[in-house]
N, C-alpha and C positions, 0 to 999 in steps of 0.2 A: 540718185535715182529716187529717193524718198522726197526730195525738194520738187522734182519734176511731177511726181504724182499729186503732191499738195497743190502745185500750181494749176494743174489741169483741173482740180475739184473747184477751183475758184472761177472757171469760165463759165460765161453765161449759159444756163441750161437751155436745151432745146427740146421741144416736144415732139415725140414721133408723129410723123404725118398720119399715123393709124391711131393715135390716142383717142379712145372713145369720147372723151370729154371735148377735145378739139373738133371731133365730128359733130357733136351735138351742137357747139357754137356755130360751125359752118351752117347745119341745117336751119337753126334758129335764126341766123342772120339772113339767110336766103328767105325763110318764111316770113320775116318781119316786113319785107318789101312786097309780099304778096297777099296779106290778109286784110280783112276789112277791119274797120275800128273797134268792132266788138270783140275781136279775138286779140287785138294788140297786146292788151296787159298780159295775157297768158304767155304769149310769144317772148315779149320783153323779160318777163321774170324767168322763163327757161334760159334765155340767152344770158342773163346776168348771174343766174345759179351756176351754169357751167362755166362761164367766164371766171367766176370766183373760184371754182375749184381748180382750173388750170393756174391762175395767178398765185393761188395759195401754195400750190406744189413747186411752181417754176416762176417766181417773181422776176420780172425784167425779160421774159423771152420775147421773141419777135412774132407777135400774133399774126401780122400780116404775112409775113415770110413763111411762116407754117402753114397758113390758109392757102397761100399760092402753091406750095409744095403739094399740099392735099388735093387741090383741084387740077393740078397738072399730072398728078399720079393716076389718072382715070377715074376720078370721083364721078361715076356716071349716075344717070337717073335712078337705076336700080339701087345703087348704093345709098343715094339720097333718101328714097322711100324707105328702105330698110332702117337707116339711122333715124329717120322722122318717127318711125313707129317705135323704135327702141327709146329714144329720148322722150318722146310724149308719153309713152307709157311709164316711163321711169318717174316723170314729173306728175302724172296723174297719181301714181301710188304714193308719192310723197305728199302730195295734197290731201289725199283721203287720209293718210296717217295724221297729218296735223289737224284735220277735222275731228278725227277720233279723240285726240288730245283735248281740244277745245270743247268737245261734247262732254268728256270725262271730267274736266275741270268744272264746267258748267253744273254738272250733276253734283258734283262734290262741294262746290261753295254756293251754289244756288243762283250765281249769276255768271255771265260770260266774262272770260278774262279781259 
């Protein structure tokens, strides 16, 4: 019985189709195809940030398969908009925080890092 439990723990992890980070990858992937060049860098940064979070927690999971499950589970326009607001807001807060750190370091050292 213990061996079976240990064997199951080595199976490739899957991300819940409702994982908030997966949903952010989905909306940033979608947005990446819809924005003009001036917004591309921010969208790509968000996509890579959330992809990195997922990959860090679940290396080797099936991103395409999980995205397909998400989109086939009724991931509608209302859900996309809600996730876009949540994920975009989260990225904005993180960016502002990093800017605060940069300003604090600049004030402390007299030069930008």
